[in-house]
MARZADO-811220 format. One record per residue: residue number from 1; x, z, y of N, C-alpha, C in turn. Coordinates in Angstrom, 3 decimals, padded with zeros to 6 digits. Example, Ala and Ser with C-alpha at 12.3 -4.5 7.8 and 13.67 -1.06 7.14 Angstrom:
! MARZADO-811220
   pos        n_u        n_w        n_v       ca_u       ca_w       ca_v        c_u        c_w        c_v
     1    013.190    007.800   -005.690    012.300    007.800   -004.500    013.200    007.800   -003.300
     2    012.850    007.080   -002.250    013.670    007.140   -001.060    012.900    007.870    000.030
This chain:
! MARZADO-811220
   pos        n_u        n_w        n_v       ca_u       ca_w       ca_v        c_u        c_w        c_v
     1    075.074    090.955    134.106    074.165    091.491    135.167    073.008    092.694    134.803
     2    073.275    093.813    135.337    072.303    094.550    134.488    070.724    094.336    135.405
     3    069.822    094.926    134.360    068.503    094.511    134.607    068.139    095.805    135.763
     4    067.731    095.401    136.747    067.222    096.453    138.045    065.612    096.854    137.818
     5    065.306    098.175    138.236    064.176    098.662    137.866    062.988    098.316    138.913
     6    063.360    097.974    140.120    062.712    097.454    141.076    063.547    095.911    141.580
     7    062.430    094.993    141.482    063.416    093.709    141.834    063.325    093.392    143.187
     8    062.567    094.247    144.132    062.387    093.492    145.346    063.473    093.948    146.402
     9    064.216    095.235    146.257    065.334    095.734    147.191    065.971    096.976    146.794
    10    066.827    097.022    147.281    067.850    098.350    147.019    067.734    099.177    148.370
    11    067.651    100.420    148.260    067.968    101.363    149.484    069.380    101.950    149.257
    12    070.047    101.850    150.098    071.681    102.246    150.305    071.544    103.456    151.248
    13    072.220    104.416    150.527    072.508    105.680    151.186    074.008    106.104    151.046
    14    074.863    105.990    152.186    076.329    106.219    151.793    076.290    107.698    152.416
    15    077.146    108.449    151.495    077.238    110.122    151.719    078.562    110.626    152.001
    16    078.650    111.457    152.684    079.933    112.621    152.568    079.044    114.033    153.353
    17    079.017    114.804    152.109    078.488    116.035    152.397    077.311    116.098    153.200
    18    076.420    115.496    152.426    074.566    115.316    152.680    073.792    116.078    151.694
    19    074.500    116.960    150.853    073.680    117.660    149.837    072.472    118.485    150.826
    20    072.656    118.963    151.641    071.342    119.454    152.104    070.231    118.516    152.708
    21    070.662    117.130    153.032    069.609    116.408    153.387    069.124    115.596    152.492
    22    069.728    115.028    151.554    069.196    114.287    150.492    067.663    114.533    149.758
    23    067.543    115.875    149.609    066.255    116.054    148.761    065.081    115.789    149.985
    24    065.115    115.835    151.403    064.228    115.479    152.200    064.213    114.048    152.370
    25    065.590    113.403    152.695    065.639    112.058    152.464    065.002    111.198    151.337
    26    065.123    111.825    150.220    064.665    110.932    148.773    062.987    111.265    149.023
    27    062.792    112.414    149.235    061.216    112.302    149.491    060.257    111.755    150.286
    28    061.226    111.646    151.578    060.597    110.583    152.603    060.545    109.469    152.012
    29    061.583    108.557    151.261    061.370    107.365    151.009    060.486    107.205    149.948
    30    060.397    108.256    148.868    059.269    108.089    147.894    057.821    108.032    148.427
    31    057.741    108.660    149.768    056.355    108.443    150.339    056.248    106.916    150.786
    32    057.126    106.419    151.031    057.027    104.810    151.274    056.868    104.101    150.109
    33    057.843    104.311    149.007    057.652    103.282    147.748    058.149    104.545    146.731
    34    057.103    104.788    145.964    057.416    105.421    144.811    058.416    104.994    143.846
    35    058.532    103.783    144.102    059.563    103.279    142.644    060.865    102.680    143.507
    36    060.976    102.429    144.693    062.165    102.183    145.275    063.257    102.431    144.551
    37    064.513    101.482    144.315    065.563    101.618    143.749    066.629    102.081    144.839
    38    067.135    103.316    144.621    068.045    103.888    145.805    069.349    103.786    145.123
    39    070.624    103.870    145.906    072.003    103.694    145.219    072.514    104.861    146.278
    40    073.428    105.766    145.982    073.848    106.859    146.543    075.372    106.295    146.200
    41    076.101    105.975    147.355    077.413    105.657    147.469    078.296    107.220    148.085
    42    078.766    108.039    147.332    079.379    109.053    147.750    080.647    109.135    148.016
    43    081.552    109.716    148.919    082.846    109.585    148.828    083.656    111.061    148.261
    44    083.057    111.430    147.091    083.766    112.933    146.317    083.470    113.856    147.467
    45    081.987    114.136    147.841    081.781    115.140    148.671    082.104    116.343    148.140
    46    082.729    117.377    148.809    082.961    118.685    148.476    081.691    119.838    148.175
    47    080.799    119.290    148.972    079.640    120.020    148.814    078.558    119.787    147.583
    48    079.091    118.691    146.813    078.473    118.608    145.326    077.240    117.860    145.522
    49    077.205    116.730    146.551    076.271    115.672    146.793    076.151    114.865    145.619
    50    077.156    114.222    144.725    077.153    113.829    143.608    076.289    114.395    142.327
    51    076.583    115.603    142.534    076.009    116.257    141.711    074.597    116.588    141.530
    52    074.432    116.697    142.852    072.833    116.722    143.153    071.839    115.293    142.992
    53    072.669    114.396    143.021    072.079    113.071    142.599    072.274    112.584    140.992
    54    073.128    113.068    140.373    073.305    112.826    138.876    071.643    113.647    138.374
    55    071.422    114.859    139.185    070.247    115.728    138.589    069.176    115.037    138.669
    56    069.039    114.066    139.977    068.064    113.254    140.291    067.809    112.303    138.983
    57    068.752    111.799    139.018    069.109    110.425    137.856    068.390    110.833    136.387
    58    068.380    112.315    136.206    067.912    112.604    135.008    066.331    112.626    134.933
    59    065.858    112.759    135.879    064.505    112.444    136.226    063.682    111.041    136.584
    60    064.669    110.161    137.383    064.229    109.115    138.104    065.239    107.955    137.605
    61    064.681    106.934    136.940    065.361    105.816    136.524    065.903    104.914    137.783
    62    065.148    105.192    138.677    065.387    104.413    139.947    066.495    104.903    140.788
    63    067.006    105.880    140.583    068.287    106.397    141.516    069.569    106.057    140.666
    64    070.510    105.673    141.456    071.830    105.131    141.230    072.745    105.719    141.661
    65    074.452    105.947    141.208    075.167    106.833    141.935    076.592    105.848    141.711
    66    077.203    105.566    142.778    078.593    105.444    142.732    079.667    106.530    143.430
    67    080.225    107.199    142.514    081.262    108.287    143.284    082.401    107.915    143.364
    68    082.916    107.901    144.533    084.268    107.155    144.851    085.318    108.157    144.865
    69    086.521    108.145    145.061    087.437    109.194    144.681    087.695    110.088    146.007
    70    087.479    109.767    147.149    087.904    110.344    148.514    087.039    109.711    149.440
    71    087.108    110.319    150.744    086.431    109.679    151.846    087.369    108.451    152.099
    72    086.662    107.440    152.153    086.803    106.343    152.153    086.542    105.262    153.379
    73    085.384    106.029    153.946    084.929    105.433    155.140    083.566    104.824    155.084
    74    082.929    104.912    156.387    081.593    104.646    156.219    081.277    103.186    155.860
    75    082.137    102.230    156.414    082.076    100.840    156.360    082.457    100.093    154.758
    76    083.706    100.824    154.115    083.946    100.516    152.849    082.712    101.017    151.680
    77    082.289    102.075    152.054    081.283    102.568    151.487    079.816    101.556    151.363
    78    079.555    100.855    152.652    078.499    100.035    152.884    078.845    098.628    152.096
    79    079.923    098.288    152.252    080.585    097.154    151.199    080.149    097.096    150.020
    80    080.780    098.570    149.415    080.737    098.808    147.795    079.006    098.685    147.400
    81    078.406    099.194    148.412    076.573    098.908    148.088    076.216    097.743    148.296
    82    076.807    096.840    149.133    076.580    095.220    149.329    076.852    094.653    148.083
    83    077.948    094.760    147.423    078.588    094.043    146.329    077.708    094.495    145.263
    84    077.282    095.950    145.134    076.561    096.412    143.770    075.351    095.690    143.918
    85    074.452    095.469    145.092    073.483    094.754    145.313    073.295    093.317    145.096
    86    074.649    092.941    145.401    074.676    091.268    144.858    074.881    091.469    143.261
    87    075.693    092.308    142.586    075.812    092.060    141.308    074.763    092.289    140.357
    88    073.912    093.091    141.127    072.421    093.155    140.411    071.595    092.548    140.479
    89    071.528    091.621    141.406    070.388    090.565    141.673    069.289    091.227    142.545
    90    069.655    091.779    143.306    068.879    092.339    144.414    068.293    091.264    145.508
    91    067.118    091.069    146.129    067.418    089.645    147.030    067.658    090.540    148.372
    92    067.143    091.839    148.828    067.298    092.427    149.899    068.217    094.041    149.795
    93    068.502    094.218    150.729    069.514    095.520    151.130    068.861    096.164    152.070
    94    068.245    097.422    151.856    068.273    098.198    153.026    069.268    099.259    153.008
    95    070.046    099.480    154.227    070.889    100.533    154.615    070.618    101.417    155.548
    96    070.222    102.895    155.217    070.084    103.740    156.098    070.960    105.201    156.029
    97    071.144    105.930    157.055    071.722    106.862    157.104    071.249    108.251    156.269
    98    072.125    108.849    155.556    071.933    110.223    154.800    071.741    111.076    155.549
    99    071.754    111.356    156.829    071.312    112.545    157.557    070.083    112.806    158.271
   100    069.322    111.959    157.612    067.780    111.964    158.141    067.854    111.412    159.620
   101    068.705    110.751    160.113    068.404    110.213    161.764    067.445    109.133    161.633
   102    067.427    108.529    160.148    066.575    107.227    160.343    065.668    107.402    159.272
   103    064.252    107.412    159.938    062.996    107.512    159.253    062.830    106.431    158.258
   104    062.572    106.708    156.918    062.233    105.975    156.087    060.680    105.024    156.262
   105    060.016    105.655    157.253    058.586    105.155    157.619    058.869    104.043    157.775
   106    059.757    103.647    158.687    060.177    102.153    159.280    060.403    100.997    158.286
   107    060.441    101.522    156.979    060.899    100.609    155.939    059.906    099.405    156.012
   108    058.561    099.763    155.883    057.472    098.467    155.939    057.838    097.818    156.910
   109    058.066    098.231    158.294    058.258    097.281    159.480    059.510    096.526    159.173
   110    060.379    096.847    158.525    061.432    095.855    158.307    061.256    094.852    157.318
   111    060.622    095.136    156.455    060.455    094.228    155.352    059.438    093.470    155.781
   112    058.547    093.775    156.868    057.569    092.772    157.429    058.408    091.622    157.957
   113    059.274    091.611    158.446    060.247    090.529    158.948    061.089    089.708    157.945
   114    060.440    090.049    156.613    061.620    089.134    155.673    061.172    087.509    155.581
   115    060.029    087.105    155.986    059.717    085.824    155.708    060.656    084.698    156.569
   116    061.070    085.703    157.735    061.288    084.974    159.146    062.926    085.302    159.485
   117    063.516    086.010    158.962    064.942    086.798    159.231    065.650    086.885    158.273
   118    066.946    086.899    158.345    068.060    087.350    157.582    068.627    088.674    157.656
   119    068.416    089.037    158.710    068.926    090.657    159.192    067.969    091.112    160.300
   120    067.669    092.592    159.898    066.654    093.213    160.581    067.257    094.279    161.209
   121    067.251    094.483    162.296    068.047    096.147    162.701    067.289    096.962    163.281
   122    066.960    097.910    162.814    066.304    099.357    163.189    067.076    099.541    164.562
   123    066.376    099.043    165.732    067.029    099.306    167.090    066.470    100.476    168.010
   124    067.695    101.259    168.547    067.238    102.441    169.385    066.842    101.928    170.861
   125    067.341    100.469    171.159    067.395    100.052    172.569    066.268    098.798    172.842
   126    065.356    098.713    171.980    064.209    097.745    172.526    063.200    098.680    172.674
   127    062.202    098.106    173.385    060.937    098.753    173.730    060.151    099.392    172.372
   128    059.836    100.904    172.421    059.565    101.424    171.362    060.703    102.496    170.796
   129    061.928    102.250    170.735    062.929    102.904    170.285    063.281    103.718    171.255
   130    064.490    104.703    170.669    064.740    105.797    171.506    065.688    106.755    170.647
   131    066.065    107.806    171.317    066.968    108.609    170.650    065.988    110.277    171.154
   132    066.255    110.961    169.723    065.716    112.280    169.918    066.668    113.488    169.406
   133    066.779    114.357    170.447    067.564    115.408    170.051    069.132    115.351    170.342
   134    069.350    114.164    170.658    070.910    113.989    171.288    071.342    114.622    172.302
   135    072.533    114.990    172.687    072.952    115.368    173.669    073.323    113.969    174.729
   136    073.376    114.224    175.998    073.375    113.319    176.891    074.726    112.633    176.908
   137    075.884    113.339    176.409    077.119    112.745    176.193    076.963    111.239    175.001
   138    076.341    111.973    174.094    076.014    111.171    172.776    075.416    110.003    173.458
   139    074.268    110.398    174.158    073.396    108.994    174.336    074.085    108.028    175.313
   140    074.966    108.584    176.432    075.458    107.967    177.488    076.868    107.096    176.466
   141    077.577    107.610    175.426    078.529    106.967    174.652    077.915    105.891    174.002
   142    076.968    106.059    173.340    076.107    105.057    172.434    075.619    103.701    173.518
   143    075.206    104.145    174.340    074.570    103.179    175.392    075.763    102.373    175.868
   144    076.669    102.909    176.095    078.054    102.312    176.642    078.506    101.388    175.524
   145    078.635    101.929    174.544    079.438    100.869    173.461    078.686    099.921    173.211
   146    077.293    100.054    173.024    076.254    098.568    173.083    076.482    097.752    174.246
   147    076.495    098.280    175.370    076.891    097.395    176.512    077.962    096.637    176.549
   148    079.107    097.424    175.724    080.360    097.135    175.956    080.427    095.774    174.667
   149    079.648    095.981    173.706    079.564    094.873    172.665    079.173    093.781    173.217
   150    077.826    093.681    174.047    077.333    092.735    174.657    077.939    091.955    175.572
   151    078.973    092.690    176.228    079.844    091.858    177.354    080.786    091.226    176.756
   152    081.768    092.238    175.681    082.847    091.510    175.057    082.454    090.632    174.329
   153    081.494    090.336    173.422    081.119    089.358    172.388    080.139    088.504    172.689
   154    079.215    088.929    173.620    078.319    087.875    174.302    076.878    087.765    173.490
   155    076.697    088.951    172.607    075.470    089.292    171.927    074.439    089.597    172.962
   156    073.438    088.871    172.431    071.912    089.440    173.088    071.401    090.514    172.402
   157    071.955    090.942    171.071    071.115    092.189    170.283    071.573    093.633    171.460
   158    070.268    094.007    171.157    070.613    095.076    171.995    071.185    096.601    171.345
   159    070.856    096.358    169.819    071.817    097.800    169.124    072.474    097.053    168.033
   160    073.950    096.832    168.540    074.913    096.249    167.629    075.410    097.566    166.818
   161    075.400    098.437    166.843    075.927    099.648    166.062    075.108    100.262    165.061
   162    073.647    100.110    165.165    072.874    100.648    164.397    073.171    100.284    162.783
   163    072.950    101.362    162.072    073.360    101.247    160.758    072.215    101.108    159.783
   164    070.991    101.349    160.345    069.742    100.893    159.743    069.354    099.796    159.887
   165    069.249    098.694    158.895    069.417    097.617    158.698    068.976    097.056    157.626
   166    068.181    095.894    157.410    067.763    095.047    156.378    068.718    093.956    156.347
   167    069.296    093.488    154.971    070.008    092.493    154.709    069.375    091.785    153.844
   168    069.382    090.205    154.146    069.111    089.184    152.991    070.440    088.910    152.244
   169    070.144    089.422    150.849    071.501    089.221    149.800    072.193    087.794    150.128
   170    071.217    086.817    149.951    071.839    085.476    149.774    072.571    085.242    151.216
   171    072.237    085.806    152.281    072.940    085.460    153.420    074.166    086.209    153.334
   172    074.142    087.419    152.923    075.749    088.225    152.475    076.313    087.390    151.663
   173    076.006    086.598    150.695    076.644    085.882    149.675    077.629    084.852    150.435
   174    077.195    084.513    151.592    077.895    083.333    152.382    079.206    084.086    152.655
   175    079.492    085.332    152.891    080.407    086.000    153.477    081.475    086.598    152.534
   176    082.639    086.459    152.353    083.722    086.844    151.396    083.847    088.343    151.947
   177    083.106    089.291    151.341    083.120    090.562    151.556    084.426    091.399    151.822
   178    085.133    091.024    150.679    086.381    091.617    150.366    087.587    091.179    151.379
   179    087.085    090.091    152.242    088.232    089.849    153.399    087.645    090.523    154.579
   180    086.736    091.446    154.651    086.217    092.316    156.023    087.134    093.442    155.942
   181    087.766    093.838    157.220    088.657    094.679    157.019    088.545    096.106    157.828
   182    087.367    096.393    158.535    087.153    097.609    159.108    086.414    098.547    158.007
   183    087.177    099.694    157.633    086.402    100.508    156.781    085.690    101.683    157.440
   184    085.506    101.980    158.675    084.814    102.628    159.302    083.365    102.335    159.861
   185    083.176    102.711    160.930    082.111    102.098    161.652    081.873    100.932    162.519
   186    083.039    100.586    162.558    083.429    099.230    163.336    083.078    098.349    162.321
   187    082.808    098.287    160.724    082.161    097.484    159.910    080.877    096.968    160.528
   188    080.140    097.631    160.997    078.993    097.290    161.171    079.079    095.966    162.400
   189    079.946    096.394    163.367    079.834    095.041    164.291    080.633    093.886    163.734
   190    081.575    094.315    162.778    082.377    093.223    162.210    081.329    092.266    161.181
   191    080.565    092.895    160.422    079.626    092.101    159.427    078.644    091.382    160.281
   192    078.239    091.906    161.452    077.297    091.439    162.267    077.868    090.119    162.899
   193    079.195    090.271    163.237    079.579    088.869    163.627    079.670    087.437    162.874
   194    080.019    087.931    161.633    080.175    087.184    160.426    078.820    086.596    160.141
   195    077.822    087.680    160.186    076.410    087.015    159.766    076.096    085.856    160.785
   196    076.316    086.262    162.187    075.693    085.599    163.104    076.678    084.195    163.274
   197    077.968    083.954    162.639    078.653    082.856    162.602    078.128    082.095    161.454
   198    077.423    082.526    160.507    077.070    081.761    159.233    075.502    081.140    159.651
   199    075.004    081.610    160.944    073.848    081.098    161.016    072.807    082.209    160.790
   200    073.022    083.306    160.565    071.901    084.399    160.360    071.042    084.481    161.136
   201    069.748    084.520    160.859    068.530    084.851    161.870    068.190    086.511    162.153
   202    068.793    086.889    163.125    068.617    088.205    163.253    067.339    088.676    164.428
   203    066.770    089.725    164.212    065.612    090.333    164.558    066.133    092.138    164.750
   204    065.321    092.507    165.499    065.503    093.940    166.018    063.928    094.498    165.933
   205    063.645    095.741    165.225    062.419    096.635    165.618    062.703    097.690    166.052
   206    062.002    098.447    166.616    062.037    099.583    167.261    062.270    100.702    166.112
   207    063.418    101.751    166.387    063.160    102.990    165.509    063.598    104.205    166.469
   208    063.009    105.150    166.315    063.457    106.665    167.194    064.558    107.527    166.193
   209    065.787    107.075    166.758    066.940    107.760    166.039    066.867    109.518    166.377
   210    067.090    110.292    165.293    066.712    111.589    165.437    068.171    112.399    165.048
   211    068.795    113.161    165.991    070.010    113.637    165.643    069.927    114.526    164.488
   212    070.998    114.331    163.760    071.233    115.360    162.643    070.827    116.837    162.927
   213    070.006    117.694    162.000    069.829    118.910    162.002    070.767    119.988    161.290
   214    071.060    119.205    160.029    072.025    119.715    159.166    073.191    119.122    158.726
   215    074.358    119.914    158.628    075.640    119.247    158.310    076.161    118.798    159.606
   216    077.440    118.115    159.528    078.302    118.097    160.705    078.238    116.264    160.966
   217    078.511    115.968    162.040    078.551    114.639    162.406    079.999    114.191    161.863
   218    080.000    112.661    161.767    081.262    112.129    160.996    082.037    111.468    162.376
   219    081.251    111.275    163.383    081.541    110.407    164.479    083.215    111.478    164.917
   220    084.175    110.271    165.276    085.589    110.878    165.600    086.163    109.963    166.679
   221    087.302    110.363    167.133    087.825    109.311    167.805    088.455    108.238    167.007
   222    089.258    108.344    165.599    089.410    107.424    164.788    088.192    106.442    164.780
   223    086.952    106.691    164.635    085.936    105.969    164.304    085.855    105.275    165.547
   224    085.843    105.841    166.808    085.877    105.253    167.950    086.689    103.893    168.082
   225    087.884    104.173    167.654    088.738    102.821    167.795    088.811    102.024    166.568
   226    087.927    102.077    165.371    087.392    101.240    164.715    086.395    100.306    165.347
   227    085.494    101.001    166.089    084.307    100.231    166.546    085.192    099.368    167.789
   228    086.051    099.930    168.060    086.557    099.074    169.471    087.183    097.664    168.705
   229    088.029    098.039    167.619    088.831    096.990    167.067    087.916    095.806    166.483
   230    086.998    096.556    166.048    085.644    095.595    165.323    085.163    094.663    166.467
   231    085.178    094.893    167.407    084.654    094.203    168.777    085.510    093.413    169.170
   232    086.698    093.501    168.891    087.893    092.540    169.488    087.629    091.478    168.555
   233    087.781    091.906    167.093    087.587    090.747    165.793    086.290    090.033    166.141
   234    085.121    090.756    166.542    084.047    090.020    166.585    083.963    088.918    167.513
   235    084.545    089.496    168.638    084.248    088.563    169.734    085.305    087.191    169.285
   236    086.538    087.135    168.759    087.060    086.092    168.515    086.172    085.146    167.280
   237    085.483    085.958    166.355    084.868    085.260    165.412    083.598    084.530    166.001
   238    083.014    085.484    166.754    081.669    084.786    167.657    081.719    083.787    168.293
   239    082.960    083.542    169.225    083.190    082.730    170.261    083.938    081.463    169.297
   240    084.266    081.670    168.233    085.120    080.452    167.549    083.651    079.723    166.795
   241    082.533    079.996    166.977    081.442    079.105    166.118    081.362    077.902    166.637
């Protein structure tokens, strides 16, 4: 086990072509915690995201990089980051998007729930949460997807698809990560179902999701299928408790 620089938590950022956004995101994280450990899992971005991270590593021992061979999916990237956190002895993992849609200023609010919960979700759909800069179509699709999740699975969680999350590593260790199948956005619902089945205590804190200003969205029809397939699996997992 490699000794970590910050013993408290690891910030995970999964990237594909986020070179334009990472400098501002890193700066925002540093304003919250100047010594937070940051892991970037990059899917061999052609915009040289990984090269930028390597340059940061020269000046900051708290920055870590896993560069993968190609675009393997958000879900598999998060799973890679989770395994890294387990292997390196972090007690907590914070996952947030690399496109500046998730404000790092909320990190202290997530961490404030550590004593009472195993999974803290940054939620767009609890009081105080919301979406900014998103098209009406994006908002409608997001709301419908979460309503569908609650109907299909029976969850009371308001934002089942938010990637902004704080995970207790000890709880993740109850799950055999290698058995999780979804490699795309559906991974978020799949692992949520497994965590709830293990008895994880889950809560939500409000976030305001901001639509990306730079770069291109990764949402696609394939990702929508991934999310739906994950809900079908989640429904079976959740109802089998």
